[in-house]
C-alpha positions in Angstrom: 8.5 -17.4 -16.5 10.8 -14.9 -14.8 9.7 -11.8 -12.9 11.9 -8.8 -12.3 10.5 -7.0 -9.2 11.4 -3.4 -8.7 8.8 -2.1 -6.2 9.5 1.6 -6.4 7.1 3.9 -4.5 7.3 7.1 -6.5 5.6 9.6 -4.3 7.1 12.8 -2.9 10.8 12.2 -1.9 10.2 14.6 1.0 7.3 12.5 2.2 9.5 9.4 2.0 12.2 11.1 4.0 9.7 11.9 6.8 8.0 8.5 7.0 9.9 6.2 9.5 11.5 3.4 7.5 9.9 4.4 4.2 13.2 4.0 2.3 12.7 0.2 3.0 9.1 0.2 1.9 9.9 -1.2 -1.6 10.9 -4.4 0.3 7.3 -5.0 1.4 6.3 -7.1 -1.6 9.5 -9.2 -1.8 8.1 -12.0 0.3 5.0 -12.1 -1.9 7.1 -12.1 -5.1 9.2 -15.0 -3.8 6.1 -17.0 -2.9 4.5 -16.3 -6.3 7.6 -17.4 -8.2 8.1 -20.6 -6.2 4.5 -21.6 -6.5 4.7 -21.6 -10.3 6.5 -24.5 -12.0 9.9 -23.2 -13.2 9.1 -19.7 -12.0 11.9 -17.4 -10.9 12.3 -13.9 -9.6 14.9 -11.2 -9.4 14.2 -8.6 -6.7 15.9 -5.3 -6.5 16.4 -3.6 -3.1 18.1 -0.4 -1.9 19.6 -0.6 0.6 20.3 -4.3 1.2 17.8 -6.4 3.2 18.7 -7.0 6.8 19.6 -10.7 7.4 18.9 -11.2 3.7 19.8 -14.9 3.5 17.6 -15.6 6.5 14.7 -13.8 5.0 14.9 -15.5 1.6 15.2 -18.9 3.2 12.1 -18.1 5.4 10.0 -17.2 2.4 11.2 -20.3 0.6 10.1 -22.5 3.6 6.7 -20.7 3.6 6.4 -21.7 -0.1 7.4 -25.3 0.7 10.9 -25.0 -0.8 13.5 -25.3 1.9 16.1 -24.6 -0.8 15.3 -21.9 -3.3 18.5 -22.5 -5.4 18.9 -20.0 -8.2 15.2 -19.4 -8.5 15.4 -16.3 -6.2 17.9 -13.5 -6.6 18.0 -10.3 -4.7 20.2 -7.5 -6.2 21.2 -4.9 -3.6 22.2 -1.3 -4.1 23.9 0.5 -1.2 21.9 3.6 -1.2 19.8 4.7 1.8 18.7 8.0 0.4 15.0 8.8 0.0 15.2 8.7 -3.8 12.9 6.4 -5.7 14.1 2.8 -6.1 13.8 3.3 -9.9 16.2 6.2 -9.8 18.7 4.3 -7.7 18.6 1.4 -10.1 19.0 3.6 -13.1 21.8 5.7 -11.6 24.5 6.0 -14.3 27.4 6.3 -11.8 26.6 4.0 -8.8 28.6 0.8 -9.1 25.9 -1.4 -7.5 23.3 0.0 -10.0 25.6 -0.5 -13.0 26.2 -4.1 -11.8 22.5 -4.7 -11.2 21.5 -3.5 -14.7 24.2 -5.7 -16.3 22.9 -8.7 -14.3 19.4 -8.0 -15.5 20.3 -7.7 -19.1 22.2 -11.0 -19.0 19.4 -12.7 -17.2 16.8 -11.5 -19.7 19.0 -12.7 -22.6 19.2 -16.2 -21.0 15.5 -16.4 -20.4 14.8 -15.3 -24.0 17.2 -17.9 -25.4 15.3 -20.5 -23.4 12.0 -19.3 -24.8 10.7 -18.1 -21.5 8.7 -14.9 -20.9 10.0 -12.1 -18.7 7.8 -9.5 -16.9 8.9 -6.3 -15.1 6.8 -6.1 -12.0 6.5 -2.8 -10.2 4.2 -0.8 -7.9 2.8 2.1 -9.9 3.0 3.8 -13.2 6.6 5.0 -13.7 8.4 6.6 -16.5 11.8 5.5 -15.3 10.7 1.9 -15.1 9.1 2.1 -18.6 12.5 3.2 -19.8 14.1 0.2 -18.0 11.5 -2.2 -19.6 12.2 -0.8 -23.0 16.0 -1.2 -22.5 15.5 -4.8 -21.4 12.9 -5.5 -24.0 10.4 -6.9 -21.4 6.8 -6.4 -20.7 6.0 -3.6 -18.2 3.3 -4.5 -15.6 1.6 -1.3 -14.6 -0.6 1.3 -16.4 1.3 3.7 -18.6 2.9 6.7 -16.9 0.7 9.2 -18.9 -2.2 8.0 -16.8 -0.8 9.2 -13.5 -3.0 12.4 -13.5 -6.1 10.2 -13.6 -5.4 9.2 -10.0 -5.6 12.7 -8.4 -8.3 13.6 -5.9 -10.1 15.9 -8.3 -9.9 13.5 -11.2 -11.3 10.7 -8.9 -14.2 12.8 -7.9 -14.9 13.8 -11.5 -15.0 10.1 -12.6 -17.1 9.1 -9.6 -19.7 11.8 -10.4 -19.8 10.8 -14.1 -20.7 7.2 -13.1 -23.3 8.2 -10.5 -21.2 7.2 -7.6 -22.0 9.4 -4.6 -19.2 11.6 -3.3 -18.9 13.9 -0.3 -19.8 17.5 -0.8 -16.7 19.5 -1.6 -15.1 22.7 -2.9 -13.8 22.9 -6.4 -10.1 22.4 -6.9 -8.2 25.7 -6.2 -4.6 26.8 -5.9 -4.6 29.5 -3.3 -5.7 29.8 0.3 -7.9 32.8 -0.4 -9.7 30.8 -3.1 -10.1 27.9 -0.7 -11.5 30.1 2.0 -14.0 31.6 -0.5 -15.1 28.2 -1.7 -15.6 27.0 1.9 -18.0 29.7 2.9 -21.2 28.4 1.1 -20.5 24.9 2.5 -20.2 26.2 6.0 -23.4 28.2 5.6 -25.1 25.0 4.4 -24.4 23.4 7.8 -21.1 21.6 7.2 -18.5 22.3 9.9 -15.9 19.6 9.6 -13.7 19.1 6.5 -10.8 17.1 5.1 -8.4 19.3 3.1 -6.7 17.3 0.4 -3.7 18.2 -1.7 -4.5 17.2 -5.3 -1.5 15.1 -6.1 -0.6 11.4 -6.2 2.7 12.3 -4.5 1.3 12.3 -1.0 0.6 8.7 0.1 -1.3 7.2 3.1 -3.2 10.4 3.8 0.0 12.4 4.2 -1.4 15.2 2.0 -4.5 15.7 4.1 -5.4 18.0 7.0 -8.5 18.1 9.2 -10.3 21.4 9.6 -13.2 22.4 12.0 -15.0 25.6 11.2 -17.7 27.4 13.3 -20.4 29.5 11.6 -18.6 32.1 9.6 -19.7 35.2 7.8 -16.9 35.8 5.2 -14.0 34.3 3.4 -11.7 36.4 5.5 -13.1 34.6 8.6 -12.4 31.2 7.1 -8.9 32.2 5.9 -8.0 33.3 9.4 -9.0 29.9 10.7 -7.2 27.8 8.1 -3.9 27.6 10.2 -5.9 25.8 12.9 -6.1 22.7 10.6 -4.6 19.5 11.9 -2.1 18.4 9.3 -2.0 14.6 9.1 1.8 14.6 8.4 2.8 15.4 12.0 6.3 16.4 10.8 4.8 19.2 8.7 3.5 22.4 10.3 0.7 24.4 8.6 3.0 27.0 6.9 4.9 24.2 5.1 1.6 22.5 4.2 0.2 25.8 2.9 3.3 26.3 0.7 2.3 23.1 -1.2 -1.1 24.4 -2.3 0.0 26.5 -5.3 1.8 23.6 -7.0 -0.4 20.6 -6.0 -3.8 22.3 -5.8 -6.2 21.6 -3.0 -9.9 20.8 -2.3 -11.9 20.5 0.9 -14.4 17.7 1.4 -17.1 17.2 4.0 -15.9 14.9 6.8 -18.6 12.3 6.6 -20.1 10.9 9.8 -22.8 8.5 10.9 -23.6 6.0 13.5 -20.7 3.9 12.3 -17.8 4.4 9.8 -15.7 2.2 7.7 -13.2 2.5 4.8 -13.7 -0.4 2.4 -11.5 -0.7 -0.7 -11.6 -2.5 -4.0 -8.6 -3.9 -5.8 -8.8 -4.7 -9.5 -6.6 -5.4 -12.5 -6.8 -4.6 -16.2 -6.6 -7.5 -18.6 -7.0 -8.0 -22.3 -10.7 -8.7 -21.6 -11.2 -5.6 -19.4 -11.1 -5.0 -15.7 -11.4 -7.9 -13.2 -12.1 -7.9 -9.5 -9.2 -9.2 -7.4 -10.1 -8.5 -3.8 -11.9 -6.3 -1.3 -10.6 -5.1 2.1 -11.5 -3.0 5.1 -8.8 -0.5 5.5 -7.4 -0.2 9.0 -6.9 3.5 9.8 -5.0 5.4 12.5 -7.1 7.2 15.1 -7.1 10.3 12.9 -9.2 8.4 10.4 -6.9 9.3 7.5 -3.7 7.3 7.7 -3.6 3.7 6.4 -2.0 1.2 8.7 -3.2 -2.1 7.5 -6.2 -4.1 6.2 -8.7 -6.8 6.9 -9.9 -9.2 4.2 -12.6 -9.2 3.0 -14.8 -6.1 3.1 -17.9 -6.3 5.2 -20.6 -8.5 3.6 -23.2 -5.7 4.1 -21.8 -3.8 1.2 -19.1 -6.0 -0.4 -21.1 -6.7 -3.6 -21.7 -3.0 -4.1 -18.0 -2.3 -3.6 -17.2 -4.9 -6.2 -19.8 -3.6 -8.7 -18.7 0.0 -8.3 -15.0 -0.9 -8.5 -15.6 -2.7 -11.8 -17.6 0.2 -13.1 -14.7 2.5 -12.4 -12.3 0.1 -14.1 -14.5 0.0 -17.2 -14.5 3.8 -17.4 -10.7 3.8 -17.1 -10.3 1.2 -19.7 -12.4 3.4 -22.1 -9.7 6.1 -21.5 -7.0 3.7 -22.8 -5.8 1.9 -19.7 -5.4 -1.8 -20.5 -2.8 -3.1 -18.1 -1.8 -2.9 -14.4 -3.4 -2.7 -11.0 -5.9 -0.2 -9.7 -7.7 0.4 -6.5 -10.9 2.2 -5.5 -11.3 3.5 -1.9 -14.7 4.2 -0.4 -16.2 5.7 2.7 -19.0 3.7 4.3 -21.2 5.4 6.9 -24.1 3.8 8.8 -27.1 6.0 9.0 -30.6 4.9 10.4 -29.6 1.3 10.1 -28.4 1.4 6.5 -24.9 1.6 5.1 -24.2 4.4 2.5 -21.1 4.2 0.2 -19.3 7.3 -1.1 -16.4 7.3 -3.6 -13.2 8.5 -2.0 -10.2 7.9 -4.2 -8.9 6.0 -7.2 -5.4 4.6 -7.2 -3.9 3.8 -10.5 -1.3 1.4 -9.1 -0.9 -1.5 -6.8 -2.3 -0.6 -3.3 -0.9 -1.2 0.1 -3.1 -4.3 0.3 -1.6 -6.1 -2.6 1.4 -7.8 -1.1 -0.6 -9.2 1.8 -3.3 -10.5 -0.5 -0.7 -12.1 -2.8 1.0 -13.8 0.2 -2.2 -15.2 1.5 -3.6 -16.4 -1.8 -0.4 -18.3 -2.5 -0.2 -19.7 1.0 -3.8 -20.9 0.8 -3.5 -22.0 -2.8 -6.9 -20.4 -3.7 -8.4 -17.3 -5.2 -11.5 -15.5 -3.9 -14.9 -17.1 -4.8 -17.5 -15.0 -6.7 -18.7 -13.5 -3.4 -15.2 -12.3 -2.6 -14.4 -14.8 0.2 -11.5 -17.2 0.5 -12.7 -20.8 0.9 -10.5 -23.7 1.9 -12.8 -26.6 1.4 -16.0 -25.8 3.4 -14.1 -23.4 5.7 -13.8 -19.6 5.2 -10.5 -17.8 5.7 -10.0 -14.1 6.6 -6.8 -12.3 7.4 -5.5 -9.2 9.1 -2.5 -7.5 7.4 -0.3 -4.7 8.7 3.0 -3.0 7.7 3.0 -1.1 11.0 3.4 -3.6 13.9 5.6 -1.1 15.8 7.0 -0.3 19.2 10.2 1.5 20.4 10.8 -1.7 22.4 11.4 -3.6 19.1 14.3 -1.4 18.1 17.5 -3.5 17.8 15.6 -6.8 17.2 17.0 -8.7 14.3 14.9 -10.2 11.5 16.4 -13.7 11.9 15.6 -13.6 15.6 11.9 -12.9 15.0 11.7 -15.4 12.2 13.2 -18.2 14.3 10.9 -17.4 17.2 7.7 -17.3 15.0 8.7 -20.6 13.3 9.1 -22.3 16.7 5.8 -20.9 18.0 2.2 -22.0 17.5 1.7 -18.8 15.5 3.7 -20.0 12.5 1.6 -20.6 9.3 0.5 -24.2 9.2 0.2 -25.4 5.6 -2.1 -28.2 6.6 -4.6 -26.2 8.7 -4.1 -23.2 6.4 -3.9 -20.7 9.2 -1.2 -18.7 11.1 1.2 -15.9 10.7 3.5 -14.9 7.8 6.0 -12.1 8.3 7.2 -9.4 5.9 8.9 -6.0 5.9 11.5 -7.2 8.4 14.4 -4.9 7.5 12.7 -2.0 9.4 13.0 -3.9 12.7 16.5 -3.1 13.9 16.5 0.7 13.3 12.8 1.6 13.4 11.2 -1.1 15.6 8.5 -2.0 13.1 7.6 -4.9 10.8 4.8 -6.4 8.9 2.7 -9.6 9.0 -0.4 -11.3 7.7 -2.5 -13.2 10.3 -4.7 -15.8 8.6 -7.6 -17.3 10.5 -11.2 -18.5 10.3 -12.6 -15.3 11.9 -11.6 -11.7 12.4 -11.4 -12.0 16.2 -9.1 -15.0 15.8 -6.8 -13.0 13.4 -6.8 -10.1 15.8 -5.8 -12.4 18.7 -2.9 -13.8 16.5 -1.6 -10.3 15.9 -1.8 -9.5 19.6 0.2 -12.6 20.4 2.7 -11.7 17.7 3.2 -8.3 19.3 3.7 -9.9 22.7 6.2 -12.4 21.2 8.2 -9.6 19.6 8.2 -7.6 22.8 9.5 -10.5 24.8 12.2 -11.1 22.3 13.2 -7.5 22.2 13.3 -7.0 26.0 16.9 -8.1 26.5 18.0 -5.8 23.7 16.0 -2.9 25.3 17.6 -3.7 28.7 21.1 -3.6 27.2 20.3 -0.2 25.5 19.1 1.2 28.8 22.1 -0.1 30.6 24.4 1.5 28.1 22.7 4.8 28.8 
């Protein structure tokens, strides 16, 4: 089988432009795609990137070695488009005038024809529902991977809350969906008068990823909608490059709702990852989302979700999938995010959001499952013989000190260190998202271990290794200044 991997993140181009290194985010799953192809007899993959991967040959060779294939031969191809704009990767690939895009599409058509002539199946793998990529799949005559693009509105904040409520899944108290600040203020008054004083404002669109469409608002006791409206500009917008006036300008188009900011003796953000099959939805994995200090921005994940509520997360995730399948969704990935709060010694789960796409956890999970050679057991754990495996994944191992560090340098150092993934002991570090290193000082990795503290220690050691490698580069930069 051959996979064509076009991991286009089709959120707001303005958001992509503001997120450091986000133009390169479609590169995140390339390592996982290579491992998946090489672990299947006769499997091959064609990945599309725009712009080109930094140290591309070194990266491909590294992923090949992780998969146990020192030479990947013609089983792995990366097609590069010289375009650093914040446009979607799908738009770059379908550009009718860019010579790299024209050449890439021609290569894909020829490759599909060869595979078909050999009697092999071809799948177009991508990140989320996408009308442009559905057109590409149709032109190639291949199978599209994700849910149909008509389903995109089912993944908005308001649609998620509506589906949760219909299934009896608890949700935080909230305002209705509105499209103006005066209406938002009026809807907030009764919630404040009921004793709620902290809120999360959420733009109702799938275009704002990783909490970038949210803002935090604290309100004292108020008497009127005018009082609330006067206080709205004090909200802390999660996208730090966006001031309140610009955030407010998005309300009319996107719509907005305000949810109670849930609190307890402890707080967690577990998530469920599922997939639609011909037989209905199936559970793939669970994670604890690692959030930034603001409690809104996703920075990584821990596998699996806490055992205290994991089975409930899996049950509710499958219940959501069954409801979506009843609405006509029969292929693709989906995720369900929850909020877990500890109150009086018991965990309480609240539905937070439904993602009709692959989630930020997928590429890490795919890498680990192929490296371990196992899938989760019925309880949601990875088992290697009698031993359990957990992992910590991040796309945001970042420091200004890393700027200028080359991917091949970090790869070489990790492979020569005790951190490198050991295929016999089934533990260690696997890198990804390396092209963001030179310009942005950030990269990704999964740290596979027998316990969470051990995985966290691996990540700390990896940070230290990267800092030591980058120090000479940092010294040269300072000397040049």
